[in-house]
C-alpha positions, 0 to 999 in steps of 0.5 A: 139512317134509321137506328133501333132504340130499346124503350127500356134500356137492355141493361135494365131488362129491355127486349129486342121485341121492345125496340122502335125506329129512330133516326141516328141524331134523335137516337144519340140525343136521347142517350146524351140527354137521359140516363138509363133509369130515366128512360126506363121509369119516365121515357119508356114509349115513343110518345113519352120521349117525343113529349119530353121538353128536351126532345120536342126542341130537338125535334123542331130543330132537326127537321129543318136540317139536311138529312145528309148532314152528320152532327156531333152529339154532346152529353148534357150537363144534366145527364146522370152520367156526366163526369166532371174532370178534375183540374 
């Protein structure tokens, strides 16, 4: 399934005309890996996203998977919005 990714996040002023198509697993991985500020400042083009080390490794892996398989996405430990649960 193809989704539309805002190259500049909506909450950071992204417009509908500045979207690009992404497969659902890649789109979910982008948002699980990067915060909106980082997406706006560093990864605001498809070329920059593809060049990111975290994405290159994922893209190599996802290309080998069955396109009909559903994948669970987990937020990266390095994600800015990651919350630790109190014990």
